[in-house]
C-alpha positions in Angstrom: 111.5 100.1 100.6 114.5 101.6 102.5 116.4 98.9 104.3 116.7 101.1 107.4 112.9 101.6 107.5 112.3 97.9 107.0 114.7 97.0 109.8 112.9 99.4 112.2 109.5 97.9 111.2 110.8 94.4 112.2 112.2 95.8 115.5 108.8 97.5 116.2 107.0 94.2 115.7 109.4 92.5 118.0 109.0 95.3 120.6 105.2 95.2 120.6 105.4 91.4 121.3 108.0 92.0 124.0 105.9 94.8 125.7 102.9 92.5 125.7 104.8 89.6 127.1 106.5 91.7 129.8 103.0 92.6 131.1 101.9 89.0 130.9 99.1 89.9 128.5 97.6 87.6 125.9 96.8 88.8 122.4 93.2 89.0 123.4 94.0 91.2 126.4 96.1 93.6 124.3 93.3 93.7 121.7 90.7 94.6 124.4 93.0 97.3 125.9 94.0 98.8 122.6 90.9 98.5 120.4 93.0 96.7 117.8 91.8 93.3 116.6 93.6 90.2 117.9 94.2 89.1 114.3 95.8 92.4 113.4 98.1 92.3 116.5 99.1 88.8 115.6 100.0 89.9 112.0 101.9 92.9 113.4 103.9 90.9 115.9 104.8 88.4 113.1 105.8 91.3 110.8 103.3 90.1 108.3 101.7 93.5 108.4 103.1 96.9 109.2 101.0 98.9 111.6 99.5 102.2 110.5 100.2 105.3 112.7 96.8 105.0 114.2 97.2 101.4 115.1 100.7 102.0 116.5 99.4 104.8 118.6 96.6 102.6 120.0 99.0 99.8 120.9 101.5 102.3 122.4 98.6 103.9 124.4 97.5 100.5 125.7 101.1 100.0 127.1 101.1 103.5 128.7 103.6 104.7 126.1 103.7 107.2 123.3 104.5 106.2 119.8 107.9 107.9 120.3 108.7 105.8 123.4 107.6 102.6 121.7 109.7 103.3 118.6 112.7 104.5 120.7 112.5 101.3 122.7 112.5 99.3 119.5 115.6 101.2 118.2 117.4 101.0 121.6 120.3 103.3 120.6 121.8 105.1 123.7 124.0 108.1 124.2 123.7 111.8 124.4 124.3 112.4 120.7 121.7 111.4 118.1 123.1 111.7 114.6 120.6 112.1 111.8 121.8 109.0 110.0 121.2 106.9 113.1 117.8 108.3 114.1 115.0 105.8 113.8 112.7 106.5 110.9 109.3 104.9 110.4 106.9 105.3 107.5 103.1 104.8 107.9 102.2 102.3 105.2 98.7 103.9 104.9 99.4 107.6 104.6 103.1 107.7 103.8 103.7 109.8 106.9 107.4 109.8 107.7 108.3 109.9 111.4 111.9 110.4 112.7 112.7 110.1 116.4 115.3 112.9 116.9 116.1 113.0 120.6 118.6 110.6 122.0 117.3 107.6 123.9 117.7 108.4 127.5 115.9 108.6 130.9 115.1 112.3 130.3 111.4 113.1 130.2 111.5 114.6 126.7 111.0 113.2 123.3 111.5 115.1 120.1 110.0 113.8 116.9 110.0 115.2 113.3 107.2 114.3 111.0 106.8 114.8 107.3 103.1 114.6 106.3 102.6 114.2 102.5 100.2 116.6 100.7 96.5 115.7 100.9 96.9 113.2 103.8 95.6 112.9 107.3 96.6 110.8 110.3 94.1 110.2 113.2 95.7 109.6 116.6 93.7 108.4 119.6 93.8 110.2 122.9 95.3 107.2 124.7 98.5 107.8 122.8 99.0 111.0 124.7 98.1 110.0 128.3 100.6 111.3 130.9 102.3 113.6 128.4 102.3 117.3 127.6 102.6 118.0 123.9 103.6 120.8 121.5 103.4 120.9 117.7 105.9 123.2 115.9 105.4 123.5 112.1 108.8 124.0 110.4 107.6 123.8 106.8 104.2 124.1 105.1 100.9 124.2 106.8 99.1 121.8 109.1 95.4 121.5 110.1 95.3 120.0 113.6 92.0 118.8 114.9 92.0 118.4 118.7 88.7 117.0 119.8 86.1 119.5 118.6 88.7 122.3 118.1 90.5 122.9 114.8 93.8 124.8 114.6 95.4 126.0 111.3 99.2 126.2 111.8 101.6 127.8 109.4 105.4 127.7 109.2 106.9 128.7 112.5 103.7 128.3 114.5 103.8 126.3 117.8 100.7 124.9 119.6 100.6 123.6 123.1 98.0 120.8 123.2 95.4 120.6 125.9 94.2 117.5 127.7 94.4 114.3 125.7 91.7 114.0 123.1 91.4 112.1 119.8 93.1 114.2 117.2 93.8 114.4 113.5 97.0 115.7 111.8 95.8 116.9 108.3 97.8 118.4 105.4 95.1 119.9 103.1 97.7 121.6 101.0 99.4 120.5 97.8 102.9 120.5 99.4 104.4 118.3 102.1 104.3 119.6 105.7 107.1 119.1 108.2 106.5 119.6 111.9 108.0 118.6 115.2 106.2 117.0 118.1 107.7 117.7 121.5 106.5 115.3 124.2 107.2 116.0 127.9 106.5 113.0 130.1 104.6 113.9 133.2 104.6 110.4 134.7 106.9 107.5 134.4 106.2 105.1 131.4 
């Protein structure tokens, strides 16, 4: 495993514990709010288990954050310039989904994330991960099937979709080639 990715996994574990403790929540309370088992949260906080994208989204949603915000808080790099080699990268241990936080950590209401979704994989994300945010998906390479509630969108290279109200969704790459897309998140409420 890439040392940089492992280091971020450890910082994400620490950040999840810190976010829980800041709110004065027990493991049981976070489990109830997120729908993630108390045992799994304990394993994640101890870095005994790396969370999947779905679990990370559920935990972030329980905190009123997006995955981008949670990962950015774990990385805590500041400044107006975000160099590629310094951008936080996280790999979903289940799907191999590679997520890079591109935008600099700041108080601005925008997060820009690049995702590489391997061929033949899908990542479900719960609606709670997108509360209080407007979102766009911009495919930069390959094709993406995006399921938003009961609606399915097929996006090709260069296509950009503005998402509607938060719903459970699935990012799916049904092709034989990797798909790369950007997720642009605009915060509509302080998190």
